C-alpha positions as CSV (number, residue, x, y, z in Angstrom):
1,X,-19.7,15.2,-34.2
2,X,-21.7,12.7,-32.1
3,X,-23.5,15.0,-29.9
4,X,-27.1,14.9,-31.0
5,X,-30.2,12.7,-30.5
6,X,-29.4,11.4,-27.1
7,X,-32.4,13.0,-25.2
8,X,-34.7,11.3,-27.8
9,X,-33.1,8.0,-26.9
10,X,-33.8,8.5,-23.2
11,X,-37.3,9.3,-23.8
12,X,-37.6,5.8,-25.2
13,X,-37.3,4.4,-21.6
14,X,-37.7,0.8,-22.8
15,X,-34.9,1.3,-25.2
16,X,-32.5,2.5,-22.6
17,X,-28.9,2.6,-23.2
18,X,-29.0,0.2,-26.1
19,X,-30.6,2.9,-28.1
20,X,-27.6,5.3,-27.5
21,X,-25.0,2.6,-28.4
22,X,-26.8,1.5,-31.6
23,X,-27.1,5.2,-32.6
24,X,-23.4,5.8,-32.0
25,X,-22.3,2.7,-33.9
26,X,-24.4,4.0,-37.0
27,X,-22.6,7.4,-36.9
28,X,-19.3,5.9,-36.3
29,X,-19.6,3.8,-39.5
30,X,-20.3,6.8,-41.6
31,X,-17.5,9.2,-40.2
32,X,-14.3,9.7,-42.1
33,X,-11.0,9.0,-40.3
34,X,-8.6,12.0,-39.7
35,X,-4.9,12.1,-39.8
36,X,-3.0,12.4,-36.5
37,X,-0.2,15.0,-36.1
38,X,2.0,13.5,-33.3
39,X,2.8,15.8,-30.6
40,X,6.4,15.2,-29.2
41,X,6.6,14.8,-25.5
42,X,9.4,15.1,-22.9
43,X,10.3,12.4,-20.4
44,X,8.1,12.5,-17.2
45,X,7.1,9.9,-14.6
46,X,5.2,7.0,-15.9
47,X,5.4,8.2,-19.5
48,X,3.7,5.2,-21.0
49,X,0.3,7.3,-20.5
50,X,1.7,10.6,-21.6
51,X,-0.7,10.6,-24.6
52,X,-4.5,10.0,-24.5
53,X,-6.7,9.2,-27.6
54,X,-10.3,9.0,-26.8
55,X,-13.9,10.0,-27.9
56,X,-14.4,11.5,-31.3
57,X,-11.0,12.3,-32.7
58,X,-10.0,13.7,-29.3
59,X,-6.4,13.8,-28.1
60,X,-4.7,15.0,-25.0
61,X,-1.0,15.1,-24.2
62,X,0.8,15.5,-20.7
63,X,4.1,16.0,-22.4
64,X,4.3,19.6,-21.0
65,X,3.2,18.7,-17.6
66,X,-0.2,20.3,-17.9
67,X,-2.6,18.5,-20.3
68,X,-3.0,20.1,-23.8
69,X,-5.3,19.0,-26.7
70,X,-3.9,17.9,-29.9
71,X,-5.4,17.5,-33.4
72,X,-5.6,14.6,-35.8
73,X,-6.6,11.6,-33.7
74,X,-8.1,8.9,-35.8
75,X,-10.0,7.3,-33.0
76,X,-13.8,7.4,-32.9
77,X,-14.6,5.5,-29.7
78,X,-18.0,5.6,-28.1
79,X,-16.6,4.1,-25.0
80,X,-13.5,1.8,-24.4
81,X,-10.1,2.9,-25.8
82,X,-6.5,3.1,-24.8
83,X,-3.2,4.1,-25.8
84,X,0.5,3.6,-24.8
85,X,3.7,5.6,-25.3
86,X,7.4,4.5,-24.7
87,X,9.3,5.3,-21.7
88,X,10.3,8.6,-23.2
89,X,6.8,9.6,-23.8
90,X,6.6,9.0,-27.6
91,X,3.4,7.6,-28.6
92,X,3.4,4.0,-29.9
93,X,-0.2,3.0,-30.8
94,X,-3.7,3.4,-29.6
95,X,-7.0,1.5,-30.0
96,X,-10.8,1.5,-29.6
97,X,-10.8,-2.3,-29.0
98,X,-11.8,-3.0,-32.6
99,X,-8.9,-1.4,-34.6
100,X,-5.2,-0.9,-33.5
101,X,-3.6,2.4,-34.9
102,X,0.0,3.0,-35.1
103,X,1.6,6.3,-34.4
104,X,1.1,7.4,-38.0
105,X,-2.7,6.9,-37.3
106,X,-2.6,3.9,-39.9
107,X,-4.3,0.6,-38.8
108,X,-1.6,-1.8,-38.0
109,X,-1.0,-5.0,-40.1
110,X,-3.6,-7.5,-38.8
111,X,-4.8,-4.7,-36.5
112,X,-8.6,-4.6,-37.5
113,X,-11.4,-6.8,-36.2
114,X,-9.9,-7.0,-32.7
115,X,-12.0,-8.7,-30.0
116,X,-13.2,-5.7,-28.2
117,X,-15.9,-3.2,-28.9
118,X,-15.9,0.7,-29.2
119,X,-19.1,0.5,-27.2
120,X,-17.6,-1.5,-24.2
121,X,-17.1,0.8,-21.1
122,X,-13.5,-0.5,-20.6
123,X,-13.3,-2.6,-23.7
124,X,-9.5,-2.8,-24.0
125,X,-6.3,-2.6,-22.0
126,X,-2.6,-2.7,-22.9
127,X,0.0,-4.5,-20.7
128,X,3.7,-4.4,-21.8
129,X,5.5,-7.8,-21.7
130,X,7.6,-8.0,-18.5
131,X,11.2,-8.2,-19.7
132,X,10.7,-7.3,-23.3
133,X,10.3,-3.6,-24.3
134,X,9.0,-4.5,-27.8
135,X,6.1,-6.7,-26.9
136,X,2.6,-5.7,-25.7
137,X,-0.4,-7.6,-24.8
138,X,-3.8,-6.3,-25.8
139,X,-6.7,-7.5,-23.7
140,X,-10.3,-6.9,-24.7
141,X,-13.8,-7.6,-23.4
142,X,-17.1,-7.6,-25.5
143,X,-20.0,-5.0,-25.2
144,X,-23.0,-6.3,-23.1
145,X,-21.7,-9.9,-23.1
146,X,-21.5,-9.9,-27.0
147,X,-24.7,-8.1,-27.8
148,X,-23.2,-5.9,-30.5
149,X,-20.8,-8.6,-31.8
150,X,-20.4,-12.3,-32.3
151,X,-17.7,-12.4,-29.6
152,X,-18.6,-12.9,-26.0
153,X,-15.2,-13.7,-24.6
154,X,-12.4,-11.9,-23.0
155,X,-9.4,-12.2,-25.6
156,X,-5.8,-11.4,-25.8
157,X,-3.5,-10.4,-28.7
158,X,0.1,-9.6,-29.0
159,X,1.6,-6.6,-30.7
160,X,5.3,-6.5,-31.7
161,X,6.8,-3.1,-32.0
162,X,10.0,-4.4,-33.7
163,X,8.1,-5.1,-36.8
164,X,6.7,-3.0,-39.6
165,X,9.7,-0.6,-39.4
166,X,9.2,0.1,-35.8
167,X,5.4,0.9,-36.3
168,X,4.2,-2.3,-34.9
169,X,2.3,-5.5,-36.2
170,X,-0.4,-7.7,-34.4
171,X,1.2,-11.1,-34.4
172,X,-1.3,-13.0,-32.4
173,X,-4.9,-12.1,-32.3
174,X,-8.1,-12.6,-30.3
175,X,-7.0,-15.7,-28.4
176,X,-10.0,-16.5,-26.1
177,X,-9.8,-16.5,-22.3
178,X,-13.1,-16.9,-20.3
179,X,-16.6,-16.6,-21.7
180,X,-19.2,-14.0,-20.4
181,X,-17.1,-11.1,-19.5
182,X,-18.7,-7.8,-18.3
183,X,-17.4,-4.6,-19.7
184,X,-15.1,-4.0,-16.6
185,X,-11.4,-4.4,-17.4
186,X,-8.3,-3.1,-15.8
187,X,-4.8,-3.9,-14.6
188,X,-2.3,-3.4,-11.7
189,X,1.2,-4.5,-10.7
190,X,1.9,-7.7,-8.8
191,X,3.4,-7.1,-5.4
192,X,6.9,-8.0,-6.9
193,X,6.7,-4.8,-9.0
194,X,7.5,-6.7,-12.2
195,X,4.5,-8.8,-13.2
196,X,1.0,-7.5,-13.9
197,X,-2.6,-8.7,-12.8
198,X,-5.2,-8.3,-15.4
199,X,-8.6,-8.1,-13.9
200,X,-12.2,-8.8,-15.2
201,X,-15.6,-10.0,-14.0
202,X,-18.0,-12.7,-15.2
203,X,-21.5,-11.6,-15.9
204,X,-24.3,-13.4,-14.1
205,X,-21.9,-14.4,-11.2
206,X,-19.9,-13.1,-8.4
207,X,-16.8,-14.3,-10.0
208,X,-13.6,-12.1,-10.4
209,X,-10.9,-13.2,-12.9
210,X,-7.3,-12.2,-12.2
211,X,-4.7,-13.3,-14.9
212,X,-1.0,-12.8,-14.0
213,X,1.1,-11.7,-16.9
214,X,4.8,-12.6,-16.5
215,X,7.6,-12.9,-19.0
216,X,6.6,-16.6,-19.2
217,X,3.1,-15.7,-20.5
218,X,-0.4,-15.4,-19.0
219,X,-1.2,-17.7,-16.0
220,X,-4.4,-19.6,-15.4
221,X,-6.7,-17.1,-13.7
222,X,-7.1,-16.7,-9.9
223,X,-11.0,-16.9,-9.6
224,X,-12.5,-15.2,-6.6
225,X,-16.1,-15.2,-5.4
226,X,-16.5,-11.8,-3.8
227,X,-19.1,-8.9,-3.9
228,X,-22.4,-9.0,-5.6
229,X,-23.7,-11.1,-8.5
230,X,-23.6,-8.8,-11.6
231,X,-27.0,-9.5,-13.1
232,X,-30.1,-7.7,-14.1
233,X,-33.4,-8.5,-12.3
234,X,-34.8,-9.4,-15.8
235,X,-32.7,-12.4,-16.6
236,X,-33.0,-11.7,-20.3
237,X,-31.3,-8.3,-20.0
238,X,-27.4,-7.7,-20.1
239,X,-27.2,-4.0,-19.3
240,X,-25.8,-5.0,-15.9
241,X,-22.5,-5.8,-17.8
242,X,-22.0,-1.9,-18.3
243,X,-19.7,0.0,-15.9
244,X,-16.1,0.4,-14.9
245,X,-13.6,-0.7,-12.2
246,X,-10.6,0.9,-10.8
247,X,-7.6,-0.4,-8.6
248,X,-5.9,1.8,-6.0
249,X,-2.5,3.1,-6.5
250,X,-1.3,0.7,-3.6
251,X,-3.0,-2.3,-5.5
252,X,-4.8,-3.4,-2.3
253,X,-8.5,-2.2,-3.1
254,X,-10.8,-2.5,-6.2
255,X,-13.9,-0.3,-6.8
256,X,-16.5,-1.4,-9.3
257,X,-19.8,0.0,-10.7
258,X,-22.6,-1.6,-12.5
259,X,-26.4,-1.3,-12.9
260,X,-29.6,-3.3,-12.7
261,X,-31.6,-1.4,-15.2
262,X,-34.9,-3.3,-15.0
263,X,-34.6,-3.0,-11.1
264,X,-33.8,0.7,-11.5
265,X,-30.7,0.5,-9.3
266,X,-27.0,1.5,-9.6
267,X,-24.4,-0.4,-7.7
268,X,-21.1,0.8,-6.3
269,X,-18.8,-1.9,-4.8
270,X,-15.6,-1.7,-2.8
271,X,-13.5,-4.8,-2.2
272,X,-10.0,-5.7,-0.9
273,X,-7.5,-7.0,-3.4
274,X,-4.3,-9.0,-2.5
275,X,-1.7,-8.1,-5.2
276,X,0.4,-11.1,-4.1
277,X,-2.2,-13.8,-4.7
278,X,-4.7,-12.1,-6.9
279,X,-7.6,-12.8,-4.6
280,X,-10.5,-10.4,-3.9
281,X,-12.4,-10.4,-0.5
282,X,-14.6,-8.4,1.8
283,X,-16.9,-6.7,-0.6
284,X,-19.3,-4.0,0.6
285,X,-21.6,-2.0,-1.5
286,X,-24.1,0.9,-1.9
287,X,-26.8,1.6,-4.3
288,X,-28.5,4.7,-5.8
289,X,-32.0,4.8,-7.2
290,X,-32.3,5.2,-11.0
291,X,-34.1,7.9,-12.8
292,X,-36.8,5.9,-14.3
293,X,-34.5,3.5,-16.0
294,X,-32.1,6.0,-17.2
295,X,-29.6,6.3,-14.4
296,X,-26.4,4.5,-14.7
297,X,-23.3,4.1,-12.4
298,X,-20.6,4.4,-14.9
299,X,-17.2,5.7,-14.1
300,X,-15.1,5.1,-10.8
301,X,-11.7,6.2,-9.6
302,X,-9.5,6.2,-6.6
303,X,-7.5,9.3,-5.6
304,X,-3.7,9.0,-5.6
305,X,-3.3,8.2,-2.0
306,X,-6.3,5.8,-2.1
307,X,-8.1,7.6,0.6
308,X,-11.0,9.1,-1.5
309,X,-13.2,7.3,-4.2
310,X,-15.1,9.2,-6.9
311,X,-18.2,7.7,-8.8
312,X,-20.0,9.1,-11.7
313,X,-23.7,8.6,-12.4
314,X,-24.6,8.6,-16.0
315,X,-28.2,9.7,-15.7
316,X,-30.8,11.9,-17.4
317,X,-31.8,14.6,-16.8
318,X,-29.2,14.9,-13.9
319,X,-25.9,13.4,-13.8
320,X,-24.1,13.8,-10.5
321,X,-20.4,13.1,-9.4
322,X,-20.0,11.6,-5.9
323,X,-17.1,11.6,-3.6
324,X,-16.5,9.1,-0.7
325,X,-14.1,9.2,2.2
326,X,-12.4,5.8,2.4
327,X,-10.8,6.4,5.7
328,X,-14.2,6.7,7.5
329,X,-15.6,3.7,9.4
330,X,-18.5,3.8,7.0
331,X,-17.1,5.2,3.7
332,X,-20.5,5.0,2.0
333,X,-22.0,7.2,4.7
334,X,-19.8,10.0,3.8
335,X,-21.4,10.4,0.1
336,X,-21.1,14.0,-1.2
337,X,-22.1,15.3,-4.6
338,X,-19.4,17.6,-5.7
339,X,-20.5,18.2,-9.2
340,X,-23.5,17.8,-11.4
341,X,-24.4,18.1,-15.2
342,X,-27.8,18.9,-16.3
343,X,-29.3,17.5,-19.6
344,X,-25.7,16.0,-20.2
345,X,-23.6,13.1,-18.8
346,X,-20.6,12.4,-16.7
347,X,-18.9,9.2,-17.9
348,X,-15.6,7.6,-17.3
349,X,-12.8,9.1,-15.3
350,X,-9.0,8.9,-15.3
351,X,-6.1,10.3,-13.2
352,X,-3.7,12.2,-15.4
353,X,0.1,12.3,-15.0
354,X,-0.4,15.7,-13.1
355,X,-2.1,14.1,-10.4
356,X,-5.5,15.5,-11.2
357,X,-8.7,13.6,-11.9
358,X,-10.4,14.0,-15.3
359,X,-14.1,13.1,-16.0
360,X,-15.6,12.6,-19.4
361,X,-18.5,14.9,-20.4
362,X,-20.9,13.6,-22.9
363,X,-22.0,16.9,-24.3
364,X,-21.0,19.6,-26.8
365,X,-18.9,21.6,-24.6
366,X,-15.5,20.0,-25.8
367,X,-14.2,20.1,-22.3
368,X,-13.4,17.7,-19.6
369,X,-14.4,18.2,-15.9
370,X,-11.6,17.9,-13.5
371,X,-10.8,17.5,-9.9
372,X,-7.6,19.5,-8.9
373,X,-6.8,18.0,-5.5
374,X,-8.4,14.5,-5.6
375,X,-6.8,13.4,-2.3
376,X,-8.7,16.2,-0.4
377,X,-12.2,15.2,1.2
378,X,-14.9,17.8,0.6
379,X,-15.3,20.9,-1.4
380,X,-11.5,21.6,-1.1
381,X,-10.9,18.9,-3.7
382,X,-11.3,21.7,-6.3
383,X,-13.9,20.4,-8.7
384,X,-14.1,22.3,-12.1
385,X,-16.9,21.6,-14.4
386,X,-15.3,23.5,-17.4
387,X,-11.8,22.1,-17.1
388,X,-9.3,21.3,-19.7
389,X,-10.3,21.8,-23.4
390,X,-10.1,19.0,-25.8
391,X,-11.2,21.0,-29.0
392,X,-11.4,20.2,-31.8
393,X,-12.0,16.8,-30.7
394,X,-15.2,15.8,-28.9
395,X,-15.6,13.6,-25.7
396,X,-18.0,10.7,-25.4
397,X,-18.4,8.3,-22.5
398,X,-14.9,7.2,-21.7
399,X,-11.3,8.4,-21.5
400,X,-8.1,6.2,-22.1
401,X,-8.1,3.0,-20.1
402,X,-4.8,3.7,-18.4
403,X,-3.5,1.6,-15.3
404,X,0.3,2.4,-15.4
405,X,-0.2,5.8,-13.4
406,X,1.2,4.5,-10.3
407,X,4.9,3.6,-9.7
408,X,5.6,-0.2,-9.6
409,X,6.1,-1.6,-6.1
410,X,9.8,-1.9,-5.1
411,X,10.8,-5.4,-4.0
412,X,14.4,-6.4,-3.4
413,X,15.3,-10.0,-4.5
414,X,17.3,-10.6,-1.2
415,X,15.7,-10.1,2.1
416,X,18.1,-7.5,3.3
417,X,20.7,-5.0,2.0
418,X,24.5,-5.0,2.6
419,X,24.9,-5.9,6.3
420,X,27.3,-6.5,9.3
421,X,26.6,-9.3,11.6
422,X,28.1,-11.5,14.3
423,X,26.1,-14.6,13.6
424,X,27.9,-17.9,12.9
425,X,25.4,-19.0,10.2
426,X,23.7,-16.5,8.1
427,X,20.6,-17.1,6.2
428,X,20.6,-15.2,2.7
429,X,17.2,-15.8,1.2
430,X,15.2,-14.8,-1.9
431,X,12.0,-13.1,-0.6
432,X,10.5,-11.7,-3.8
433,X,7.4,-13.4,-5.1
434,X,7.0,-14.7,-8.7
435,X,4.3,-16.1,-10.8
436,X,4.1,-19.4,-12.8
437,X,6.3,-20.9,-14.1
438,X,8.7,-20.3,-11.2
439,X,12.3,-19.2,-12.0
440,X,15.4,-21.1,-11.2
441,X,18.2,-19.8,-9.0
442,X,21.9,-19.6,-9.2
443,X,24.1,-18.3,-6.4
444,X,27.7,-17.2,-6.8
445,X,28.7,-20.1,-4.5
446,X,27.0,-22.6,-7.0
447,X,23.9,-23.4,-4.9
448,X,20.6,-23.5,-6.7
449,X,18.1,-23.1,-3.9
450,X,16.0,-20.0,-3.0
451,X,18.2,-19.4,0.0
452,X,21.7,-20.2,1.2
453,X,23.5,-20.3,4.7
454,X,26.9,-18.6,4.8
455,X,29.4,-18.4,7.6
456,X,32.1,-16.3,6.0
457,X,32.3,-12.6,5.1
458,X,32.0,-11.6,1.4
459,X,29.7,-10.6,-1.4
460,X,27.0,-13.2,-2.2
461,X,25.3,-12.8,-5.7
462,X,22.2,-14.6,-7.1
463,X,20.7,-14.9,-10.6
464,X,16.9,-15.4,-11.0
465,X,16.6,-17.1,-14.2
466,X,13.3,-17.0,-16.2
467,X,12.9,-18.5,-19.7
468,X,12.8,-15.1,-21.1
469,X,14.8,-12.9,-18.6
470,X,17.4,-12.9,-15.7
471,X,17.2,-10.8,-12.6
472,X,20.3,-10.2,-10.5
473,X,21.0,-9.1,-7.0
474,X,23.8,-9.3,-4.4
475,X,24.6,-8.7,-0.7
476,X,27.8,-7.8,1.1
477,X,28.2,-9.6,4.3
478,X,30.7,-8.5,7.1
479,X,31.3,-10.3,10.3
480,X,32.2,-8.3,13.3
481,X,32.3,-8.5,17.2
482,X,30.7,-6.4,19.9
483,X,32.6,-4.0,21.9
484,X,33.9,-5.2,25.1
485,X,32.6,-3.6,28.3
486,X,33.3,-3.7,32.2
487,X,30.7,-4.1,34.9
488,X,33.2,-2.6,37.5
489,X,36.5,-1.1,37.3
490,X,37.8,-3.8,39.4
491,X,37.2,-7.5,39.1
492,X,35.9,-8.1,42.6
493,X,33.4,-6.5,45.0
494,X,32.9,-6.8,48.8
495,X,29.6,-6.7,50.5
496,X,28.4,-7.2,54.1
497,X,25.8,-9.9,55.1
498,X,22.3,-8.7,54.3
499,X,23.6,-5.9,52.2
500,X,22.5,-5.1,48.6
501,X,24.5,-3.6,45.8
502,X,23.1,-2.5,42.4
503,X,25.2,-3.3,39.4
504,X,24.8,-1.3,36.3
505,X,25.1,-2.8,32.8
506,X,26.1,-0.8,29.7
507,X,23.5,1.1,27.8
508,X,22.7,0.9,24.1
509,X,22.3,-3.0,23.6
510,X,19.3,-4.8,22.4
511,X,19.1,-7.5,25.2
512,X,20.5,-8.2,28.7
513,X,20.9,-11.5,30.6
514,X,22.2,-11.8,34.2
515,X,23.4,-15.0,35.9
516,X,20.2,-15.0,38.0
517,X,18.0,-14.9,34.9
518,X,17.3,-11.2,35.1
519,X,16.9,-9.3,31.8
520,X,17.2,-5.7,32.9
521,X,20.0,-3.3,32.3
522,X,20.8,-3.2,36.1
523,X,20.8,-6.0,38.8
524,X,20.7,-6.2,42.5
525,X,23.4,-8.4,44.2
526,X,22.7,-9.8,47.8
527,X,25.0,-12.8,48.0
528,X,28.6,-13.6,47.5
529,X,29.6,-15.4,44.2
530,X,30.3,-14.9,40.6
531,X,28.0,-12.3,38.8
532,X,28.0,-12.3,35.0
533,X,26.1,-10.3,32.3
534,X,25.6,-11.3,28.8
535,X,24.6,-8.4,26.3
536,X,23.6,-8.6,22.6
537,X,23.5,-5.6,20.2
538,X,21.3,-5.0,17.1
539,X,23.7,-6.9,14.8
540,X,23.4,-10.0,16.8
541,X,26.9,-9.7,18.4
542,X,27.2,-11.0,22.1
543,X,29.8,-10.1,24.7
544,X,29.9,-10.7,28.5
545,X,31.7,-9.7,31.7
546,X,32.0,-11.2,35.1
547,X,32.6,-9.8,38.6
548,X,33.4,-11.8,41.8
549,X,31.4,-10.8,44.8
550,X,33.0,-11.4,48.2
551,X,31.9,-11.0,52.0
552,X,33.8,-7.9,53.2
553,X,34.4,-5.8,56.4
554,X,31.1,-4.7,57.7
555,X,32.3,-1.9,60.2
556,X,30.4,0.7,58.1
557,X,27.1,-1.3,57.8
558,X,24.2,1.1,58.4
559,X,21.8,-0.1,61.0
560,X,18.1,0.6,60.4
561,X,15.4,-0.2,63.0
562,X,12.2,-2.0,62.2
563,X,10.0,-0.2,64.7
564,X,9.8,3.2,66.0
565,X,7.3,5.0,68.4
566,X,6.8,8.7,67.7
567,X,4.6,9.3,70.8
568,X,6.7,12.2,72.4
569,X,7.9,10.1,75.4
570,X,11.6,10.9,74.4
571,X,12.1,7.2,73.6
572,X,12.5,6.0,70.0
573,X,10.6,8.9,68.8
574,X,12.4,9.3,65.4
575,X,13.1,6.9,62.6
576,X,17.0,7.0,61.9
577,X,19.8,4.8,61.1
578,X,23.3,4.5,62.7
579,X,26.7,3.7,61.3
580,X,30.3,4.0,62.6
581,X,31.3,5.6,59.3
582,X,30.6,8.9,57.6
583,X,27.9,8.6,55.2
584,X,28.0,10.7,51.9
585,X,25.5,11.0,49.0
586,X,22.6,10.1,51.4
587,X,19.0,9.6,50.2
588,X,16.3,8.3,52.5
589,X,12.8,7.7,51.2
590,X,9.7,6.5,53.0
591,X,6.6,5.1,51.1
592,X,3.1,4.3,52.3
593,X,1.3,1.1,51.5
594,X,0.0,2.7,48.2
595,X,3.5,3.3,47.0
596,X,3.3,7.0,47.5
597,X,6.4,8.7,48.6
598,X,5.7,10.6,52.0
599,X,9.2,11.5,53.2
600,X,12.6,12.3,51.7
601,X,15.9,13.1,53.3
602,X,19.2,14.1,51.8
603,X,21.5,13.9,54.8
604,X,21.5,11.6,57.8
605,X,20.8,14.3,60.2
606,X,17.3,14.7,58.9
607,X,15.1,12.1,60.5
608,X,11.4,11.1,60.3
609,X,9.0,11.7,63.2
610,X,6.1,10.0,61.6
611,X,4.3,13.2,60.7
612,X,0.6,12.8,60.8
613,X,0.8,9.3,59.3
614,X,-1.3,6.6,61.1
615,X,0.1,3.5,62.7
616,X,1.0,0.9,60.2
617,X,3.8,-0.7,58.1
618,X,5.9,1.5,55.8
619,X,8.6,0.9,53.2
620,X,11.9,2.6,53.2
621,X,14.9,2.7,50.9
622,X,18.2,4.4,51.6
623,X,21.2,5.0,49.2
624,X,24.7,6.2,50.6
625,X,28.2,6.1,50.2
626,X,30.3,4.8,53.1
627,X,34.0,5.9,53.7
628,X,36.1,3.9,56.0
629,X,39.4,5.2,55.3
630,X,40.4,2.6,52.7
631,X,37.7,2.9,50.1
632,X,34.2,4.3,49.5
633,X,31.4,2.1,48.3
634,X,27.9,3.0,47.0
635,X,25.2,1.1,48.9
636,X,21.5,0.5,48.5
637,X,19.2,-0.9,51.4
638,X,15.6,-1.2,51.7
639,X,13.0,-2.6,54.0
640,X,10.0,-2.1,56.2
641,X,9.5,-0.2,59.5
642,X,6.3,-0.4,61.8
643,X,5.0,2.9,63.2
644,X,3.5,2.7,66.6
645,X,1.8,5.5,68.5
């Protein structure tokens, strides 16, 4: 059990964290390996991380939903470690970055001397090959830029699970990527939901490296200059390389923590990440003072919905766990301590398949701390210090470095699903994004571009062909026409000179266009001639109708005066209209110059006497139906009248 001697190291302030790491490696080399009893698991979401192997012979399985400890783990990792299961939840292999163990807890052939280090915070991560269920990449980063080993590069290896009777074999080993990596290492899905970004930082710089893993291999890195320069104030020190990073489930933000030990500062950074391009931007940060050289920002994790951030401070004698509300305008201004360990240490943290957040405790309690509702801001998050038991194993500083907790983004190959349209030339395009090398395309009509234009109904299929895999998608195109409509029951309409008639277009269309350029659903007609309306629906289908407007008999025209004088002299004291016909459905409205309605009448016998309104110009509108013995027509008139006292 590696649970002794830590306080003495901390009392040697000048030795700092290196003292602890050196002591653990000494103990690690003298401890015997234990056999693993594999715990069967049932199929649950994202089962690749059903089983965790970490710390000193600790194991935790989510095969039953709630986490449960299991015995026999052969791992003895001070920090970085990870494991992988198959889609059904059966454990495949696990590693501390130095040795790869198969599911029988035996080192794989060629599985020792890997490029990582068991004293590297996130020293190792596993990425399945896109499109090949038997192959896995193993990425590693060194401890303190190679201080504990001869390797100071990020490396990659390949594990083939089809070999060694299905127990796996390391076929490629320790191929170097870039030099000078920090201990931060994680991965997340590309926006296409298929490929994977592997992310690391370079010590002594502000450089972030994003490697895209596709079925064609590992791309050249996307290098971003963002955030802070990861470096100690003493240029000869490398302890700023310590710390972890995490990517939000949505793949749009990255949190990172590291420390300037000589400067006695802990850093927490928050940056934007574009999972389409691999670029990092817009870094902000906060700091916490150390505790005399023994305070370390270490673990960091997003909540499942990405709205809350957690940060552990590995300090002595007090080790706090912080929470931040990322939806606030100033996230770091919402800092809240939700838990604390005394004379012991919070380390790395990891979201489990049950949606809870688990935090490593470096003490003799054989328990993990946990946050039951990590999306909740404040004390309602449900922090529990004595959470799940991991006995008989012991926790050290890190938990399994998982990243496939989230569901891969869904991205269809073709821009839209089966559809019905009226368009003559229809663009059917591939919109999914792919890494390098780019795939080739083959459509069912023989074309090989990323898009085609079709003018006939039918099913159009495409194959997206990689060197190692082929994706397929199709779309069913139907061509139709919009339903016809009628502006009027008859084909013509008679109006009087100076009269206005309102025509009503059909409802439910996306756009309207009248012959006079109007785009509303209705239009006012004032002159004789041809009036047409073109409408377009949501499918792009267009249809039109036309009506002929003619000058007709005007015996029923309503005459409205433009001046009246409500002064009580018995002459023109009331505002009223006159017509030789009966007026039905009558509505008269008077408005003042501010557009306020000040008078309303629903029959011609009700007239306006001006009320208490002052002299001035007023606007009127009148709607009515006239009946002249032959037909009835709906009319609309409006104008202005001057009130004189």
